[in-house]
Every structure is written in C-alpha cells, then in structure tokens.
ZAVO-861228 format. One line per 3 residues: number of its first residue (from 1); their letters; for each residue x, y, z of N, C-alpha, C, O. Coordinates in Angstrom, 2 decimals. Each point is the difference from the previous one (the first is absolute). Example, Ala and Ser with C-alpha at 12.3 -4.5 7.8 and 13.67 -1.06 7.14 Angstrom:
BEGIN
1> AS> 13.19:-5.69:7.80:-0.89:1.19:0.00:0.90:1.20:0.00:1.04:-0.02:0.66 ~ -1.39:1.07:-1.38:0.82:1.19:0.06:-0.77:1.09:0.73:0.51:1.11:0.17
//
This chain:
BEGIN
1> MLG> 22.38:-21.25:-8.57:-0.83:-0.34:1.14:-1.45:-0.18:-0.44:-0.68:-0.92:0.45 ~ 0.21:1.81:-1.36:-1.36:-0.09:-0.49:-0.20:-1.29:-0.78:-1.07:-0.61:0.06 ~ 2.11:0.20:-0.80:-0.10:-1.25:-0.75:-0.15:-1.20:0.90:-0.72:-0.95:-0.34
4> KII> 1.38:0.97:1.49:-0.11:-1.11:0.95:-1.41:-0.08:0.59:-0.54:-1.08:0.19 ~ -0.05:2.24:0.09:-1.35:0.02:0.57:-1.01:-0.51:-1.02:-0.89:-0.78:0.34 ~ 1.03:1.21:-1.58:-0.91:-0.46:-1.05:0.15:-1.50:-0.21:-0.99:-0.71:-0.16
7> SAV> 2.22:0.21:0.16:0.25:-1.44:-0.15:-0.64:-0.78:1.14:-0.59:-1.06:-0.22 ~ 0.71:1.57:1.43:-0.58:-0.70:1.16:-1.51:-0.05:-0.09:-0.59:-1.03:0.31 ~ -0.04:2.12:-0.74:-1.46:0.03:-0.13:-0.45:-0.97:-1.08:-0.97:-0.74:0.20
10> LLS> 1.66:0.73:-1.35:-0.38:-0.91:-1.07:0.19:-1.46:0.40:-0.85:-0.84:-0.29 ~ 1.96:0.55:0.96:0.24:-1.38:0.42:-1.01:-0.45:1.05:-0.44:-1.15:-0.04 ~ 0.07:2.03:0.96:-0.97:-0.41:1.02:-1.36:-0.23:-0.64:-0.73:-0.89:0.42
13> GWF> 0.37:1.70:-1.43:-1.27:-0.22:-0.70:0.03:-1.30:-0.78:-1.00:-0.73:-0.02 ~ 2.11:0.44:-0.64:0.12:-1.26:-0.75:-0.06:-1.20:0.93:-0.62:-1.01:-0.31 ~ 1.29:1.13:1.48:0.04:-1.11:0.95:-1.40:-0.31:0.53:-0.38:-1.17:0.09
16> TAC> -0.38:2.20:0.27:-1.34:-0.24:0.53:-0.93:-0.51:-1.08:-0.91:-0.78:0.28 ~ 1.13:1.21:-1.54:-0.85:-0.48:-1.09:0.27:-1.46:-0.30:-0.92:-0.73:-0.39 ~ 2.14:0.29:0.56:0.34:-1.39:-0.28:-0.64:-0.96:1.00:-0.37:-1.12:-0.35
19> FAV> 0.25:1.56:1.59:-0.48:-0.90:1.04:-1.41:0.34:0.49:-0.42:-0.46:1.06 ~ -0.29:1.26:-1.82:-1.36:0.35:0.39:-0.91:-1.20:-0.22:0.16:-0.74:-0.97 ~ -1.11:0.57:1.87:-0.96:-1.10:-0.10:-1.23:0.52:-0.73:-0.61:0.99:0.40
22> LPN> 0.27:-1.67:-1.46:-1.16:0.41:-0.76:-1.26:-0.57:0.65:0.01:-1.15:0.45 ~ -1.09:1.93:-0.40:-1.22:-0.50:0.66:-0.79:-0.99:-0.83:-1.06:-0.44:0.44 ~ 1.52:0.08:-1.61:-0.73:-0.93:-0.86:0.11:-1.41:0.57:1.08:-0.60:-0.03
25> SDA> -2.17:0.08:0.53:0.01:-1.35:0.57:-0.42:-1.05:-1.00:-0.02:-1.19:0.32 ~ -0.31:1.62:-1.56:-0.43:-0.95:-1.02:1.18:-0.62:-0.73:-0.20:-0.86:-0.86 ~ 1.41:1.27:1.18:1.18:-0.52:-0.69:0.20:-1.46:0.39:-0.16:-0.36:1.17
28> PKQ> 0.52:-0.47:-2.13:0.22:-1.42:0.32:1.26:-0.17:0.86:1.01:0.66:-0.22 ~ -1.10:-1.54:1.16:1.13:-0.25:0.90:0.94:-1.00:-0.65:-0.43:-0.98:-0.60 ~ 1.73:1.26:0.73:1.00:-0.89:-0.58:0.30:-1.12:0.98:-0.03:0.18:1.21
31> AVR> 0.32:-1.32:-1.77:0.36:-1.15:0.84:1.42:0.20:0.54:0.85:0.59:-0.67 ~ -0.61:-1.08:1.86:1.31:0.10:0.61:0.95:-0.97:-0.70:-0.31:-1.18:-0.16 ~ 1.45:1.69:-0.25:0.98:-0.81:-0.71:0.85:-0.76:1.00:0.49:0.59:0.96
34> TVS> -0.31:-1.86:-1.18:0.83:-0.80:0.89:1.44:0.03:-0.47:0.29:0.27:-1.16 ~ 0.60:-0.54:2.09:1.42:-0.03:-0.30:0.34:-1.36:-0.58:-0.27:-1.04:0.61 ~ 0.85:1.05:-1.79:0.35:-1.26:-0.66:1.47:-0.33:0.22:0.77:0.81:0.53
37> SGD> -0.40:-2.01:-0.95:1.41:-0.40:0.14:0.89:0.82:-0.93:1.18:0.19:0.30 ~ -1.71:0.29:-1.40:0.77:0.86:-0.90:0.35:1.33:0.67:1.10:0.53:-0.19 ~ -2.05:0.00:0.98:0.28:1.24:0.74:1.10:-0.22:1.03:0.91:0.81:0.14
40> MLQ> -1.01:-1.92:0.56:1.03:-0.32:1.01:1.37:-0.16:-0.64:1.00:0.46:0.54 ~ -0.96:-1.11:-1.70:1.26:-0.18:-0.72:0.56:1.35:-0.44:1.21:0.23:0.10 ~ -2.07:0.65:-0.59:0.45:1.32:-0.43:0.54:0.80:1.19:1.02:0.67:-0.14
43> WGV> -1.66:-0.73:1.29:0.48:0.70:1.19:1.33:-0.58:0.47:0.91:0.75:0.39 ~ -0.78:-2.07:-0.43:1.24:-0.64:0.42:1.17:0.39:-0.89:1.10:0.28:0.48 ~ -1.33:-0.27:-1.80:1.05:0.39:-0.93:0.38:1.47:0.21:1.18:0.35:-0.05
46> GLL> -2.17:0.49:0.28:0.28:1.41:0.27:0.82:0.18:1.27:0.94:0.79:0.04 ~ -1.30:-1.54:1.01:0.75:0.06:1.26:1.43:-0.47:-0.19:0.93:0.63:0.51 ~ -0.74:-1.72:-1.23:1.35:-0.50:-0.26:0.82:1.01:-0.81:1.20:0.14:0.22
49> LVL> -1.84:0.53:-1.15:0.70:1.00:-0.80:0.44:1.18:0.87:1.13:0.47:-0.13 ~ -2.00:-0.01:1.00:0.35:1.12:0.89:1.12:-0.41:0.95:0.93:0.78:0.21 ~ -1.00:-1.99:0.35:1.07:-0.47:0.89:1.32:-0.16:-0.74:1.06:0.30:0.56
52> AVF> -1.11:-0.76:-1.80:1.23:-0.15:-0.78:0.64:1.36:-0.26:1.22:0.13:0.09 ~ -2.03:0.88:-0.41:0.54:1.34:-0.21:0.60:0.54:1.30:1.06:0.62:-0.01 ~ -1.74:-0.87:1.14:0.50:0.46:1.29:1.35:-0.64:0.33:0.94:0.69:0.37
55> FFC> -0.85:-2.01:-0.50:1.25:-0.68:0.33:1.12:0.36:-0.98:1.16:0.02:0.38 ~ -1.50:0.25:-1.64:0.99:0.46:-0.95:0.56:1.35:0.43:1.21:0.22:-0.08 ~ -2.07:0.68:0.52:0.46:1.32:0.47:0.88:-0.14:1.23:1.00:0.71:0.13
58> VWV> -1.36:-1.61:0.79:0.83:-0.22:1.18:1.36:-0.55:-0.41:1.03:0.43:0.53 ~ -1.02:-1.37:-1.46:1.26:-0.59:-0.47:0.89:1.07:-0.64:1.20:0.03:0.24 ~ -1.78:0.85:-1.05:0.76:1.07:-0.66:0.58:0.94:1.05:1.15:0.42:-0.12
61> MRK> -1.94:-0.07:1.13:0.49:0.90:1.04:1.15:-0.63:0.78:0.95:0.70:0.37 ~ -1.02:-2.00:-0.11:1.09:-0.67:0.71:1.26:-0.05:-0.85:1.11:0.16:0.51 ~ -1.27:-0.38:-1.82:1.16:-0.04:-0.89:0.65:1.37:-0.13:1.22:0.11:-0.06
64> LGG> -2.03:0.93:0.02:0.55:1.35:-0.11:0.56:0.48:1.33:0.80:0.93:0.02 ~ -1.21:-1.53:1.06:0.49:0.40:1.31:-0.60:1.31:0.47:0.60:0.71:0.81 ~ -1.77:-0.40:-1.29:-0.63:1.27:0.37:0.57:1.12:-0.84:0.86:-0.23:-0.86
67> FSV> -1.31:1.40:1.10:0.48:1.15:-0.74:0.87:0.83:0.92:-0.44:0.45:1.06 ~ 1.69:-0.25:-1.46:0.89:0.85:0.78:0.07:1.36:-0.66:0.29:0.09:-1.20 ~ -0.55:0.95:1.96:-0.09:1.34:-0.56:1.36:0.64:-0.16:0.30:0.55:-1.06
70> GGS> 0.54:-0.61:2.08:1.27:0.71:-0.05:1.19:-0.92:-0.20:1.13:0.42:0.29 ~ -1.31:-1.59:-0.74:1.10:-0.95:-0.11:0.08:-0.84:1.26:-0.46:0.42:1.07 ~ 1.03:-1.60:-1.19:0.03:-0.90:1.15:1.23:0.20:0.87:0.10:-0.63:1.06
73> EKM> 0.83:1.48:-1.46:1.23:0.20:0.77:-0.10:1.16:0.98:1.02:0.40:0.56 ~ -2.19:0.15:-0.34:-0.15:1.10:0.94:0.12:-0.46:1.44:0.50:0.73:0.86 ~ -0.95:-1.95:-0.58:0.07:-0.53:1.36:0.37:-1.48:-0.07:-0.61:-0.76:-0.74
76> RVV> 1.60:0.36:1.51:0.41:-1.41:0.02:0.63:-0.33:1.34:0.49:0.87:0.71 ~ -0.53:-2.15:-0.38:0.61:-0.48:1.24:1.45:-0.33:-0.31:0.28:-0.85:-0.85 ~ 0.64:1.51:1.54:1.43:-0.21:-0.22:0.48:-1.19:0.81:0.79:-0.81:-0.50
79> GGL> -1.24:0.69:1.73:0.43:-1.09:0.84:-0.86:-0.12:1.23:-0.86:0.84:0.26 ~ 1.09:-1.89:0.48:-0.76:-0.22:1.22:0.73:-0.92:0.94:0.90:-0.75:-0.39 ~ -1.31:0.81:1.65:0.62:-0.83:1.03:-1.09:-0.45:0.96:-0.77:0.82:0.51
82> SLG> 0.70:-2.11:-0.28:-1.00:-0.54:0.92:0.56:0.07:1.42:1.10:-0.47:0.27 ~ -1.87:1.05:0.63:0.42:0.14:1.39:-0.66:-1.02:0.91:0.36:-0.09:1.18 ~ -1.28:-0.65:-1.67:-0.70:-0.99:0.79:-1.04:-0.69:-0.88:0.07:0.04:-1.23
85> MRE> -1.03:-0.67:1.90:-1.03:-0.71:-0.77:-0.88:0.97:-0.79:-0.45:-0.33:-1.10 ~ 0.20:1.50:1.65:-0.93:0.92:-0.64:0.56:1.40:-0.21:-0.68:0.83:-0.60 ~ 1.85:-0.55:1.04:0.57:1.34:-0.10:1.07:0.04:-1.09:0.81:-0.92:-0.12
88> KVI> -0.82:2.01:-0.66:0.99:0.17:-1.07:0.42:1.46:-0.06:-0.73:0.90:0.40 ~ 1.94:-0.70:-0.93:0.48:1.33:-0.36:0.20:-0.04:-1.50:0.67:-0.89:-0.52 ~ -1.25:1.88:-0.19:0.03:0.01:-1.45:0.60:1.33:-0.47:-0.34:1.06:0.51
91> LLQ> 1.23:-1.15:-1.51:0.56:1.18:-0.64:-0.76:0.20:-1.31:0.04:-0.86:-0.88 ~ -0.73:2.00:0.77:-0.88:0.28:-1.13:0.53:1.21:-0.75:0.24:1.04:0.59 ~ -0.07:-1.18:-1.91:0.45:1.10:-0.86:-1.22:0.68:-0.58:-0.79:-0.64:-0.70
94> VGK> 0.62:1.92:0.97:-1.10:0.80:-0.53:0.61:1.20:-0.70:0.39:0.97:0.64 ~ -0.32:-1.03:-1.95:0.64:1.08:-0.76:1.47:0.06:0.34:0.73:-0.96:-0.23 ~ -0.27:2.11:0.78:1.40:0.16:0.38:0.19:-0.15:1.50:1.10:0.19:0.51
97> KQL> -2.17:-0.52:0.21:0.09:-0.20:1.44:-0.07:-1.49:0.32:-0.56:-0.79:-0.77 ~ 1.14:0.43:1.91:-0.11:-1.36:0.50:-0.60:0.08:1.40:0.42:0.80:0.83 ~ -1.40:-1.66:-0.59:-0.67:-0.05:1.29:0.33:-1.31:0.69:-0.03:-1.06:-0.62
100> ILG> 0.36:1.14:1.89:0.17:-1.20:0.81:-1.28:-0.15:0.80:-0.33:0.85:0.83 ~ -0.40:-1.94:-1.08:-1.30:-0.22:0.60:0.04:-1.17:0.97:0.64:-1.02:-0.27 ~ -1.31:1.17:1.40:-0.22:-1.10:0.92:-1.39:-0.55:-0.26:-0.98:0.73:0.08
103> VTP> 0.88:-2.03:-0.38:-1.27:-0.61:-0.36:-0.36:-1.06:1.02:0.77:-0.94:0.22 ~ -1.93:1.08:0.40:-0.56:-0.99:0.91:-1.40:-0.34:-0.50:-0.50:0.69:-0.88 ~ -0.14:-1.72:1.41:-1.33:-0.35:-0.50:-1.03:1.12:0.12:-0.89:0.09:-0.84
106> GRI> 0.98:0.75:1.83:-0.99:1.03:0.18:0.45:1.39:-0.36:-0.76:0.96:0.15 ~ 2.00:-0.80:-0.62:0.51:1.36:-0.16:1.19:0.04:-0.96:0.79:-0.94:-0.06 ~ -0.67:2.04:-0.67:1.18:0.29:-0.82:0.46:1.39:0.42:-0.77:0.96:-0.05
109> EAL> 2.03:-0.86:0.45:0.51:1.26:0.52:1.29:0.36:-0.71:0.87:-0.85:-0.18 ~ -0.74:2.12:-0.22:1.23:0.49:-0.62:1.04:0.22:1.09:-0.20:0.83:0.88 ~ 1.30:-1.57:-0.94:1.04:0.11:1.01:1.01:1.09:-0.35:0.48:0.72:0.87
112> HVL> -0.17:-0.60:-2.17:1.00:0.99:-0.42:-0.18:0.28:-1.49:-0.44:-0.88:-0.75 ~ 0.77:2.09:0.32:-0.05:0.38:-1.41:1.41:0.37:-0.44:0.65:0.85:0.62 ~ -0.18:-1.49:-1.69:1.33:0.27:-0.56:-0.17:0.80:-1.29:-0.79:-0.38:-0.86
115> EGE> 1.55:1.48:0.74:-0.09:0.83:-1.19:1.41:0.35:-0.48:0.95:0.01:0.78 ~ -0.83:0.26:-2.06:1.26:0.46:-0.58:1.12:-1.00:0.13:-0.12:-1.14:-0.43 ~ 1.23:1.57:1.05:1.18:-0.85:0.13:-0.16:-1.06:1.08:0.77:-0.96:0.04
118> DCL> -1.76:1.11:0.84:-0.23:-0.99:1.05:-0.63:-1.29:-0.53:0.01:-1.02:0.69 ~ -0.56:1.05:-1.90:-0.70:-1.16:-0.56:0.96:-1.17:-0.17:1.16:0.16:-0.37 ~ -1.68:-1.33:0.65:0.77:-1.23:-0.19:-0.24:-0.48:-1.42:-1.14:-0.25:-0.38
121> NKD> 2.19:0.10:-0.40:-0.14:-0.47:-1.37:0.01:-1.50:-0.03:0.73:-0.65:0.76 ~ -1.56:0.08:-1.63:-0.06:-1.45:-0.11:1.28:-0.57:-0.61:0.35:-1.15:0.25 ~ 0.36:1.96:-1.04:1.24:-0.46:-0.64:1.15:-0.14:0.99:0.99:-0.65:-0.30
124> ESI> -1.11:1.25:1.48:1.06:-0.08:0.99:-0.11:-1.26:0.88:0.69:-0.11:1.01 ~ -1.54:-0.82:-1.41:-0.15:-1.22:0.80:1.27:-0.84:-0.08:0.88:0.26:-0.82 ~ -0.79:-1.24:1.65:1.19:-0.85:0.06:0.15:-0.75:-1.32:-0.95:-0.61:-0.49
127> APP> 2.15:0.65:-0.08:0.26:-0.64:-1.29:-0.06:-1.51:0.15:0.48:-0.54:1.00 ~ -1.06:-0.15:-1.96:-0.07:-1.46:0.07:1.39:-0.61:-0.19:0.88:0.63:-0.60 ~ -0.67:-1.82:1.10:1.31:-0.63:-0.15:0.34:-0.25:-1.47:-0.89:-0.20:-0.83
130> LDG> 2.18:0.21:0.53:0.46:-0.15:-1.37:0.13:-1.45:-0.44:0.35:-0.26:-1.16 ~ -0.62:-0.69:2.03:0.19:-1.41:-0.36:-1.14:-0.55:-0.85:0.05:-1.16:-0.40 ~ -1.09:1.95:0.11:-1.10:-0.48:-0.84:-0.92:-0.92:0.74:-0.62:-0.86:-0.63
133> GFA> 0.49:1.00:1.95:-0.89:-0.85:0.78:-1.46:0.32:-0.25:-0.35:0.85:-0.83 ~ -0.49:-1.55:1.57:-1.44:0.16:-0.17:-0.46:1.42:0.29:-0.82:0.56:-0.72 ~ 1.36:0.04:1.78:-0.40:1.36:0.36:0.33:0.99:-1.11:-0.77:0.91:-0.29
136> HKL> 1.94:-1.10:-0.34:0.41:0.87:-1.10:-0.94:-0.16:-1.19:-0.42:0.99:-0.60 ~ 0.09:-2.22:0.24:-0.90:-0.26:-1.13:-1.40:0.54:0.29:-0.65:0.57:-0.88 ~ 0.19:-0.75:2.11:-1.32:0.51:0.37:-0.04:1.52:-0.08:-0.99:0.57:-0.46
139> ARV> 2.05:0.09:0.91:0.05:1.46:-0.07:0.00:0.48:-1.45:-0.64:1.00:-0.30 ~ 1.33:-1.70:-0.59:0.03:0.38:-1.41:-1.36:-0.21:-0.65:-0.42:0.82:-0.81 ~ -0.26:-1.89:1.17:-1.32:-0.26:-0.56:-1.00:1.04:0.49:-0.85:0.46:-0.77
142> MKG> 0.95:-0.09:2.04:-0.93:0.98:0.55:0.23:1.39:-0.60:-0.94:0.79:-0.08 ~ 2.18:-0.49:-0.33:0.27:1.29:-0.64:-0.40:0.00:-1.46:-0.01:1.05:-0.63 ~ -0.33:-2.21:0.07:-0.45:-0.07:-1.37:1.00:-0.55:-0.97:-0.30:-0.12:-1.19
145> RVD> 1.47:-0.22:1.65:1.02:-0.58:-0.88:-0.05:-1.52:0.15:0.50:-0.54:0.99 ~ -1.10:-0.12:-1.94:-0.22:-1.43:0.08:1.14:-0.79:-0.64:-0.11:-1.22:-0.12 ~ 1.18:1.86:-0.29:1.08:-0.67:-0.68:0.90:-0.82:0.93:1.14:-0.31:-0.36
148> A> -1.64:-0.02:1.54:0.82:-0.72:1.00:0.34:-1.38:-0.45:0.68:-0.73:0.71
//
C-alpha cells in the first residue's frame, strides 16, 4: 500500500513538471507545422492496417464459431412444429432433460419438462423408406453418411 502511495506522489510530480509553463517569455516561438500529403498518406495507411486487423479478427471468430466452454452438445434443438404463422412448439435437449417450449414473437414459455425415461429419443423417429427415395437419401446425408 505504501508503494502505491509513493508511486502516485512521484507520478503526480512528474506529470505537473512535464506540463508546467515556464515564465521565460524570451524563448523563440516555433512556427505552426502544416499537415502535408505525406502525413495524410501515413494516417490512411495506418487506418487501413487497423481495419484489416479488425476484419481479420472478425473472420477468425466466425470461422471458429465462437468459443464453446462445455462442448456444443450440452444444448440442442431436437425438433419443432409450426402451429401458425408465428407460433411454434420446440423440443429442446438440455443435458439429460428435454424441454417442450412454446415460442411466440413476444414470449417463450416452458410447456413441459421430460426427464429420465420420459425423454423422447431422436433415434426412435419414423424409419425412412427402404426404396432409396429422396427422403431416405436426405436422412442419410443429414446423419453424416454421404455414401448414398
């Protein structure tokens, strides 16, 4: 604590000494420097460099998809059903629980919570037809098996 107080006193003394006005009026006055085209070019290049670094960082963040702390499988949307132009019912998997949510433009409400054996498994969905139709191929591609 004593070191912080001493540092503050020294810095305040240095700061006031740097900006103190000397009473010597005999000092020659310096001419005002004008801004040249070289200065403008240097500022423009600096601005472009800063913007390039900023957009590069934004691009990297979009490619990484942000930082996920606990893994991306902690919460996911299992399914949904549209009830009208603006109303939906969504089944959301959160850890080992499943939430049935009612979603409207002004509100999201938990309708029911499924736990344990009551949970609806995604694997129990209706099996695709065996004839190799479009729906079957689409389901295989969405599951990650592209060998269709």
